[in-house]
mmCIF file of the C-alpha atoms, coordinates in Angstrom:
data_MODEL
# 
_entry.id   MODEL 
# 
loop_
_atom_site.group_PDB 
_atom_site.id 
_atom_site.type_symbol 
_atom_site.label_atom_id 
_atom_site.label_alt_id 
_atom_site.label_comp_id 
_atom_site.label_asym_id 
_atom_site.label_entity_id 
_atom_site.label_seq_id 
_atom_site.pdbx_PDB_ins_code 
_atom_site.Cartn_x 
_atom_site.Cartn_y 
_atom_site.Cartn_z 
_atom_site.occupancy 
_atom_site.B_iso_or_equiv 
_atom_site.pdbx_formal_charge 
_atom_site.auth_seq_id 
_atom_site.auth_comp_id 
_atom_site.auth_asym_id 
_atom_site.auth_atom_id 
_atom_site.pdbx_PDB_model_num 
ATOM 1   C CA . UNK A 1 1   ? 18.798  3.733   31.632 1.00 0.00 ? 1   UNK A CA 1 
ATOM 2   C CA . UNK A 1 2   ? 15.740  3.084   33.450 1.00 0.00 ? 2   UNK A CA 1 
ATOM 3   C CA . UNK A 1 3   ? 14.076  4.187   30.253 1.00 0.00 ? 3   UNK A CA 1 
ATOM 4   C CA . UNK A 1 4   ? 15.703  2.231   27.653 1.00 0.00 ? 4   UNK A CA 1 
ATOM 5   C CA . UNK A 1 5   ? 15.185  -0.629  29.871 1.00 0.00 ? 5   UNK A CA 1 
ATOM 6   C CA . UNK A 1 6   ? 11.605  0.435   30.029 1.00 0.00 ? 6   UNK A CA 1 
ATOM 7   C CA . UNK A 1 7   ? 11.541  1.084   25.858 1.00 0.00 ? 7   UNK A CA 1 
ATOM 8   C CA . UNK A 1 8   ? 13.281  -1.880  25.338 1.00 0.00 ? 8   UNK A CA 1 
ATOM 9   C CA . UNK A 1 9   ? 10.334  -3.879  26.911 1.00 0.00 ? 9   UNK A CA 1 
ATOM 10  C CA . UNK A 1 10  ? 7.981   -2.107  25.581 1.00 0.00 ? 10  UNK A CA 1 
ATOM 11  C CA . UNK A 1 11  ? 9.116   -2.915  22.183 1.00 0.00 ? 11  UNK A CA 1 
ATOM 12  C CA . UNK A 1 12  ? 9.162   -6.627  23.382 1.00 0.00 ? 12  UNK A CA 1 
ATOM 13  C CA . UNK A 1 13  ? 5.881   -6.667  24.317 1.00 0.00 ? 13  UNK A CA 1 
ATOM 14  C CA . UNK A 1 14  ? 4.271   -4.970  20.821 1.00 0.00 ? 14  UNK A CA 1 
ATOM 15  C CA . UNK A 1 15  ? 7.201   -7.312  19.052 1.00 0.00 ? 15  UNK A CA 1 
ATOM 16  C CA . UNK A 1 16  ? 5.063   -10.458 20.992 1.00 0.00 ? 16  UNK A CA 1 
ATOM 17  C CA . UNK A 1 17  ? 1.942   -9.377  20.015 1.00 0.00 ? 17  UNK A CA 1 
ATOM 18  C CA . UNK A 1 18  ? 2.351   -8.567  16.846 1.00 0.00 ? 18  UNK A CA 1 
ATOM 19  C CA . UNK A 1 19  ? 3.663   -11.299 15.748 1.00 0.00 ? 19  UNK A CA 1 
ATOM 20  C CA . UNK A 1 20  ? 1.003   -13.170 17.624 1.00 0.00 ? 20  UNK A CA 1 
ATOM 21  C CA . UNK A 1 21  ? -2.001  -11.163 15.767 1.00 0.00 ? 21  UNK A CA 1 
ATOM 22  C CA . UNK A 1 22  ? -0.194  -12.235 12.445 1.00 0.00 ? 22  UNK A CA 1 
ATOM 23  C CA . UNK A 1 23  ? 0.365   -15.830 13.395 1.00 0.00 ? 23  UNK A CA 1 
ATOM 24  C CA . UNK A 1 24  ? -3.368  -15.745 13.903 1.00 0.00 ? 24  UNK A CA 1 
ATOM 25  C CA . UNK A 1 25  ? -4.537  -13.862 10.361 1.00 0.00 ? 25  UNK A CA 1 
ATOM 26  C CA . UNK A 1 26  ? -1.791  -16.558 9.037  1.00 0.00 ? 26  UNK A CA 1 
ATOM 27  C CA . UNK A 1 27  ? -4.199  -18.538 10.867 1.00 0.00 ? 27  UNK A CA 1 
ATOM 28  C CA . UNK A 1 28  ? -7.281  -17.494 9.092  1.00 0.00 ? 28  UNK A CA 1 
ATOM 29  C CA . UNK A 1 29  ? -6.450  -18.223 6.049  1.00 0.00 ? 29  UNK A CA 1 
ATOM 30  C CA . UNK A 1 30  ? -6.088  -21.598 5.896  1.00 0.00 ? 30  UNK A CA 1 
ATOM 31  C CA . UNK A 1 31  ? -10.305 -21.716 4.752  1.00 0.00 ? 31  UNK A CA 1 
ATOM 32  C CA . UNK A 1 32  ? -8.952  -18.806 1.859  1.00 0.00 ? 32  UNK A CA 1 
ATOM 33  C CA . UNK A 1 33  ? -9.493  -20.325 -1.748 1.00 0.00 ? 33  UNK A CA 1 
ATOM 34  C CA . UNK A 1 34  ? -5.424  -19.273 -2.211 1.00 0.00 ? 34  UNK A CA 1 
ATOM 35  C CA . UNK A 1 35  ? -4.029  -20.370 1.401  1.00 0.00 ? 35  UNK A CA 1 
ATOM 36  C CA . UNK A 1 36  ? -0.702  -20.682 0.997  1.00 0.00 ? 36  UNK A CA 1 
ATOM 37  C CA . UNK A 1 37  ? -0.170  -17.703 -0.428 1.00 0.00 ? 37  UNK A CA 1 
ATOM 38  C CA . UNK A 1 38  ? -1.613  -15.412 2.460  1.00 0.00 ? 38  UNK A CA 1 
ATOM 39  C CA . UNK A 1 39  ? -0.820  -18.047 5.322  1.00 0.00 ? 39  UNK A CA 1 
ATOM 40  C CA . UNK A 1 40  ? 2.939   -16.626 4.208  1.00 0.00 ? 40  UNK A CA 1 
ATOM 41  C CA . UNK A 1 41  ? 2.135   -12.965 3.574  1.00 0.00 ? 41  UNK A CA 1 
ATOM 42  C CA . UNK A 1 42  ? 1.106   -12.925 7.267  1.00 0.00 ? 42  UNK A CA 1 
ATOM 43  C CA . UNK A 1 43  ? 3.293   -15.617 8.060  1.00 0.00 ? 43  UNK A CA 1 
ATOM 44  C CA . UNK A 1 44  ? 6.724   -13.657 7.162  1.00 0.00 ? 44  UNK A CA 1 
ATOM 45  C CA . UNK A 1 45  ? 5.531   -10.247 9.251  1.00 0.00 ? 45  UNK A CA 1 
ATOM 46  C CA . UNK A 1 46  ? 4.286   -12.750 11.963 1.00 0.00 ? 46  UNK A CA 1 
ATOM 47  C CA . UNK A 1 47  ? 7.923   -14.469 11.916 1.00 0.00 ? 47  UNK A CA 1 
ATOM 48  C CA . UNK A 1 48  ? 9.496   -11.623 11.462 1.00 0.00 ? 48  UNK A CA 1 
ATOM 49  C CA . UNK A 1 49  ? 7.735   -9.787  14.883 1.00 0.00 ? 49  UNK A CA 1 
ATOM 50  C CA . UNK A 1 50  ? 8.817   -12.866 16.762 1.00 0.00 ? 50  UNK A CA 1 
ATOM 51  C CA . UNK A 1 51  ? 12.227  -12.752 15.571 1.00 0.00 ? 51  UNK A CA 1 
ATOM 52  C CA . UNK A 1 52  ? 12.791  -9.163  16.037 1.00 0.00 ? 52  UNK A CA 1 
ATOM 53  C CA . UNK A 1 53  ? 12.803  -9.990  19.896 1.00 0.00 ? 53  UNK A CA 1 
ATOM 54  C CA . UNK A 1 54  ? 15.860  -12.488 19.427 1.00 0.00 ? 54  UNK A CA 1 
ATOM 55  C CA . UNK A 1 55  ? 18.502  -11.039 17.039 1.00 0.00 ? 55  UNK A CA 1 
ATOM 56  C CA . UNK A 1 56  ? 19.000  -8.352  14.270 1.00 0.00 ? 56  UNK A CA 1 
ATOM 57  C CA . UNK A 1 57  ? 16.712  -8.701  11.076 1.00 0.00 ? 57  UNK A CA 1 
ATOM 58  C CA . UNK A 1 58  ? 18.401  -7.134  7.800  1.00 0.00 ? 58  UNK A CA 1 
ATOM 59  C CA . UNK A 1 59  ? 17.256  -3.642  7.429  1.00 0.00 ? 59  UNK A CA 1 
ATOM 60  C CA . UNK A 1 60  ? 17.469  -3.769  3.542  1.00 0.00 ? 60  UNK A CA 1 
ATOM 61  C CA . UNK A 1 61  ? 15.350  -7.273  3.775  1.00 0.00 ? 61  UNK A CA 1 
ATOM 62  C CA . UNK A 1 62  ? 12.506  -5.770  5.912  1.00 0.00 ? 62  UNK A CA 1 
ATOM 63  C CA . UNK A 1 63  ? 12.715  -2.929  2.889  1.00 0.00 ? 63  UNK A CA 1 
ATOM 64  C CA . UNK A 1 64  ? 12.540  -5.360  0.969  1.00 0.00 ? 64  UNK A CA 1 
ATOM 65  C CA . UNK A 1 65  ? 9.464   -7.194  2.193  1.00 0.00 ? 65  UNK A CA 1 
ATOM 66  C CA . UNK A 1 66  ? 7.992   -3.889  2.916  1.00 0.00 ? 66  UNK A CA 1 
ATOM 67  C CA . UNK A 1 67  ? 7.973   -2.485  -0.786 1.00 0.00 ? 67  UNK A CA 1 
ATOM 68  C CA . UNK A 1 68  ? 7.425   -5.761  -2.002 1.00 0.00 ? 68  UNK A CA 1 
ATOM 69  C CA . UNK A 1 69  ? 3.973   -5.724  -0.114 1.00 0.00 ? 69  UNK A CA 1 
ATOM 70  C CA . UNK A 1 70  ? 2.522   -1.968  -1.494 1.00 0.00 ? 70  UNK A CA 1 
ATOM 71  C CA . UNK A 1 71  ? 3.263   -3.129  -4.439 1.00 0.00 ? 71  UNK A CA 1 
ATOM 72  C CA . UNK A 1 72  ? 1.367   -6.329  -4.334 1.00 0.00 ? 72  UNK A CA 1 
ATOM 73  C CA . UNK A 1 73  ? -1.011  -4.379  -2.399 1.00 0.00 ? 73  UNK A CA 1 
ATOM 74  C CA . UNK A 1 74  ? -1.266  -1.604  -5.327 1.00 0.00 ? 74  UNK A CA 1 
ATOM 75  C CA . UNK A 1 75  ? -2.515  -4.631  -7.640 1.00 0.00 ? 75  UNK A CA 1 
ATOM 76  C CA . UNK A 1 76  ? -6.092  -4.458  -5.488 1.00 0.00 ? 76  UNK A CA 1 
ATOM 77  C CA . UNK A 1 77  ? -5.917  -0.541  -5.719 1.00 0.00 ? 77  UNK A CA 1 
ATOM 78  C CA . UNK A 1 78  ? -9.130  -0.843  -8.544 1.00 0.00 ? 78  UNK A CA 1 
ATOM 79  C CA . UNK A 1 79  ? -11.046 -3.063  -6.480 1.00 0.00 ? 79  UNK A CA 1 
ATOM 80  C CA . UNK A 1 80  ? -10.655 -0.775  -3.237 1.00 0.00 ? 80  UNK A CA 1 
ATOM 81  C CA . UNK A 1 81  ? -11.250 1.799   -5.295 1.00 0.00 ? 81  UNK A CA 1 
ATOM 82  C CA . UNK A 1 82  ? -14.528 -0.070  -6.855 1.00 0.00 ? 82  UNK A CA 1 
ATOM 83  C CA . UNK A 1 83  ? -15.028 -0.647  -3.134 1.00 0.00 ? 83  UNK A CA 1 
ATOM 84  C CA . UNK A 1 84  ? -15.857 3.057   -2.140 1.00 0.00 ? 84  UNK A CA 1 
ATOM 85  C CA . UNK A 1 85  ? -17.730 3.663   -5.157 1.00 0.00 ? 85  UNK A CA 1 
ATOM 86  C CA . UNK A 1 86  ? -20.724 1.835   -3.140 1.00 0.00 ? 86  UNK A CA 1 
ATOM 87  C CA . UNK A 1 87  ? -23.201 3.040   -1.443 1.00 0.00 ? 87  UNK A CA 1 
ATOM 88  C CA . UNK A 1 88  ? -23.001 -0.571  1.472  1.00 0.00 ? 88  UNK A CA 1 
ATOM 89  C CA . UNK A 1 89  ? -19.278 -0.606  3.146  1.00 0.00 ? 89  UNK A CA 1 
ATOM 90  C CA . UNK A 1 90  ? -20.829 -2.672  5.981  1.00 0.00 ? 90  UNK A CA 1 
ATOM 91  C CA . UNK A 1 91  ? -21.463 -5.818  2.783  1.00 0.00 ? 91  UNK A CA 1 
ATOM 92  C CA . UNK A 1 92  ? -17.329 -5.700  3.044  1.00 0.00 ? 92  UNK A CA 1 
ATOM 93  C CA . UNK A 1 93  ? -17.615 -7.554  6.091  1.00 0.00 ? 93  UNK A CA 1 
ATOM 94  C CA . UNK A 1 94  ? -20.040 -10.593 4.897  1.00 0.00 ? 94  UNK A CA 1 
ATOM 95  C CA . UNK A 1 95  ? -19.304 -13.224 2.758  1.00 0.00 ? 95  UNK A CA 1 
ATOM 96  C CA . UNK A 1 96  ? -17.918 -13.396 -0.235 1.00 0.00 ? 96  UNK A CA 1 
ATOM 97  C CA . UNK A 1 97  ? -20.006 -13.055 -2.842 1.00 0.00 ? 97  UNK A CA 1 
ATOM 98  C CA . UNK A 1 98  ? -18.462 -13.997 -6.108 1.00 0.00 ? 98  UNK A CA 1 
ATOM 99  C CA . UNK A 1 99  ? -20.671 -11.480 -8.604 1.00 0.00 ? 99  UNK A CA 1 
ATOM 100 C CA . UNK A 1 100 ? -18.558 -8.640  -6.097 1.00 0.00 ? 100 UNK A CA 1 
ATOM 101 C CA . UNK A 1 101 ? -14.962 -9.491  -6.659 1.00 0.00 ? 101 UNK A CA 1 
ATOM 102 C CA . UNK A 1 102 ? -14.319 -6.330  -5.231 1.00 0.00 ? 102 UNK A CA 1 
ATOM 103 C CA . UNK A 1 103 ? -14.632 -7.330  -1.500 1.00 0.00 ? 103 UNK A CA 1 
ATOM 104 C CA . UNK A 1 104 ? -12.725 -9.495  -1.862 1.00 0.00 ? 104 UNK A CA 1 
ATOM 105 C CA . UNK A 1 105 ? -9.972  -7.958  -3.239 1.00 0.00 ? 105 UNK A CA 1 
ATOM 106 C CA . UNK A 1 106 ? -10.776 -4.641  -0.777 1.00 0.00 ? 106 UNK A CA 1 
ATOM 107 C CA . UNK A 1 107 ? -10.412 -7.575  1.835  1.00 0.00 ? 107 UNK A CA 1 
ATOM 108 C CA . UNK A 1 108 ? -7.036  -8.418  0.014  1.00 0.00 ? 108 UNK A CA 1 
ATOM 109 C CA . UNK A 1 109 ? -5.736  -4.373  -0.401 1.00 0.00 ? 109 UNK A CA 1 
ATOM 110 C CA . UNK A 1 110 ? -6.364  -4.099  2.382  1.00 0.00 ? 110 UNK A CA 1 
ATOM 111 C CA . UNK A 1 111 ? -4.451  -7.042  4.518  1.00 0.00 ? 111 UNK A CA 1 
ATOM 112 C CA . UNK A 1 112 ? -1.577  -6.371  2.839  1.00 0.00 ? 112 UNK A CA 1 
ATOM 113 C CA . UNK A 1 113 ? -1.159  -2.638  3.809  1.00 0.00 ? 113 UNK A CA 1 
ATOM 114 C CA . UNK A 1 114 ? -1.635  -3.444  7.290  1.00 0.00 ? 114 UNK A CA 1 
ATOM 115 C CA . UNK A 1 115 ? 0.577   -6.253  6.752  1.00 0.00 ? 115 UNK A CA 1 
ATOM 116 C CA . UNK A 1 116 ? 2.410   -3.548  4.807  1.00 0.00 ? 116 UNK A CA 1 
ATOM 117 C CA . UNK A 1 117 ? 2.342   -1.628  8.471  1.00 0.00 ? 117 UNK A CA 1 
ATOM 118 C CA . UNK A 1 118 ? 3.400   -4.077  10.477 1.00 0.00 ? 118 UNK A CA 1 
ATOM 119 C CA . UNK A 1 119 ? 7.263   -4.477  8.951  1.00 0.00 ? 119 UNK A CA 1 
ATOM 120 C CA . UNK A 1 120 ? 6.883   -0.667  8.435  1.00 0.00 ? 120 UNK A CA 1 
ATOM 121 C CA . UNK A 1 121 ? 6.793   -0.717  12.276 1.00 0.00 ? 121 UNK A CA 1 
ATOM 122 C CA . UNK A 1 122 ? 10.267  -2.936  12.394 1.00 0.00 ? 122 UNK A CA 1 
ATOM 123 C CA . UNK A 1 123 ? 12.202  -0.313  10.680 1.00 0.00 ? 123 UNK A CA 1 
ATOM 124 C CA . UNK A 1 124 ? 10.574  2.202   12.355 1.00 0.00 ? 124 UNK A CA 1 
ATOM 125 C CA . UNK A 1 125 ? 12.185  0.047   15.571 1.00 0.00 ? 125 UNK A CA 1 
ATOM 126 C CA . UNK A 1 126 ? 15.945  -0.080  13.722 1.00 0.00 ? 126 UNK A CA 1 
ATOM 127 C CA . UNK A 1 127 ? 15.793  3.228   12.883 1.00 0.00 ? 127 UNK A CA 1 
ATOM 128 C CA . UNK A 1 128 ? 15.614  4.290   16.799 1.00 0.00 ? 128 UNK A CA 1 
ATOM 129 C CA . UNK A 1 129 ? 18.645  1.941   17.844 1.00 0.00 ? 129 UNK A CA 1 
# 
């Protein structure tokens, strides 16, 4: 019984941390050229993480979002592959350079994978329960 309570507490804390992180990711996107799209993408994961502590979220909804995020990430895969071919990988953490669209495309690809990982955590937790 104590193990289950400890596991529930750990899950709740993890959901709060994930929710706060994805809310922060969404907030940082407010200065992006297309903020609505990215605030919504990260915001959905934040809301799901927070709400999962209080109610059951349909597994089908999480699966649909997870697959949609992966498909959307796939649209940026070519940018990521271009970035893998360059020598100076640290450019990814610098400013956007319009002559190098693979930098922003790679950031968006990785961001979508991170968001998909947040959804995957929710799926894993639903399977355990």
